C-alpha positions as CSV (number, residue, x, y, z in Angstrom):
1,X,33.6,28.9,39.9
2,X,30.9,27.0,39.3
3,X,30.2,23.3,40.1
4,X,30.2,23.0,36.4
5,X,33.3,24.4,35.7
6,X,35.0,22.4,38.4
7,X,34.0,19.1,37.0
8,X,34.9,20.4,33.5
9,X,38.1,21.2,34.8
10,X,38.4,17.7,36.5
11,X,37.1,15.9,33.6
12,X,39.4,17.4,31.2
13,X,42.4,16.9,33.6
14,X,41.7,13.2,34.1
15,X,41.6,12.6,30.3
16,X,45.1,14.2,30.1
17,X,46.6,12.2,32.7
18,X,44.3,8.9,31.8
19,X,42.6,8.8,35.3
20,X,39.6,6.8,35.0
21,X,36.7,9.4,35.4
22,X,33.5,8.5,37.8
23,X,30.2,9.1,36.1
24,X,28.2,11.8,37.4
25,X,24.8,10.5,37.7
26,X,22.0,12.5,35.9
27,X,23.8,15.9,36.0
28,X,25.7,15.5,32.3
29,X,28.7,16.2,34.2
30,X,32.1,13.8,34.0
31,X,32.5,14.0,37.8
32,X,30.5,15.5,40.6
33,X,31.7,17.6,43.5
34,X,31.4,14.6,45.7
35,X,33.5,12.6,43.8
36,X,36.1,15.3,43.5
37,X,35.8,16.2,47.1
38,X,36.5,12.6,48.2
39,X,39.7,12.8,46.2
40,X,41.1,16.2,46.8
41,X,44.0,14.8,48.8
42,X,44.9,11.9,46.4
43,X,48.3,12.8,45.3
44,X,47.9,10.7,42.4
45,X,44.7,13.2,41.0
46,X,46.0,16.1,38.9
47,X,43.7,18.8,38.6
48,X,44.0,20.9,35.4
49,X,42.1,24.2,34.9
50,X,42.1,25.1,31.4
51,X,40.1,28.4,31.3
52,X,41.0,30.4,28.5
53,X,42.7,33.4,30.6
54,X,45.3,33.4,33.2
55,X,43.1,35.8,35.1
56,X,40.3,33.8,35.5
57,X,42.4,31.1,37.0
58,X,43.8,33.6,39.5
59,X,40.2,34.6,40.7
60,X,39.5,31.4,41.5
61,X,40.1,27.7,41.1
62,X,40.0,24.4,42.9
63,X,42.8,24.0,45.5
64,X,45.5,22.4,44.2
65,X,44.8,22.9,40.8
66,X,47.3,23.9,37.9
67,X,46.9,26.1,35.4
68,X,47.0,25.2,31.4
69,X,46.2,27.3,28.8
70,X,44.2,25.3,26.0
71,X,46.6,26.2,23.3
72,X,49.5,24.6,25.4
73,X,47.7,21.2,25.5
74,X,46.9,21.3,21.4
75,X,48.6,18.5,19.4
76,X,50.0,19.4,15.9
77,X,47.5,19.0,13.1
78,X,49.1,16.7,10.0
79,X,49.0,18.3,6.8
80,X,45.5,18.3,5.3
81,X,44.1,17.6,8.5
82,X,41.8,19.5,10.6
83,X,41.2,20.2,14.4
84,X,38.0,19.3,16.1
85,X,36.6,21.8,18.4
86,X,37.2,21.1,22.3
87,X,35.4,23.8,23.9
88,X,32.3,25.9,23.5
89,X,30.0,28.1,25.7
90,X,28.5,25.4,27.5
91,X,30.2,23.2,29.5
92,X,27.3,20.7,29.4
93,X,27.9,20.5,25.5
94,X,31.6,19.8,25.9
95,X,31.4,17.1,28.7
96,X,28.8,15.8,26.0
97,X,31.4,15.8,23.5
98,X,34.0,14.1,25.3
99,X,31.7,11.4,26.0
100,X,31.0,10.8,22.5
101,X,34.6,11.1,21.4
102,X,35.6,8.5,24.3
103,X,33.0,5.8,22.8
C-alpha cells in the first residue's frame, strides 16, 4: 500500500470518528506517515481502510486497520436528493475534495 493510500485511509477514518486531522505539509494529504507512525499505539485512534474490494485489504493494510466497504458507510439519500462523489481514481483529488467539503 502506498503512503498516499495509507494517508487517505487514515483521513477518511478520522472523519468517520470525528478525530482532528493533522495537516500534512506540501503533500496534499490529510495526514502524513510521521503523524500516523507517532499514533499507531493510540487506542483512541481508529484506522478504517475503505478500499472497494476486501481482497485489496487482505493483500495489505496498516496494522490495526479495520476494513469497511464504502457502501456500508453510505447514508440514505432523501427523496429528490443526490449523492456527491466521495472517491475517485486519485487520492490527491479525494483529499482535496474532503478539505473543500469541510471548509
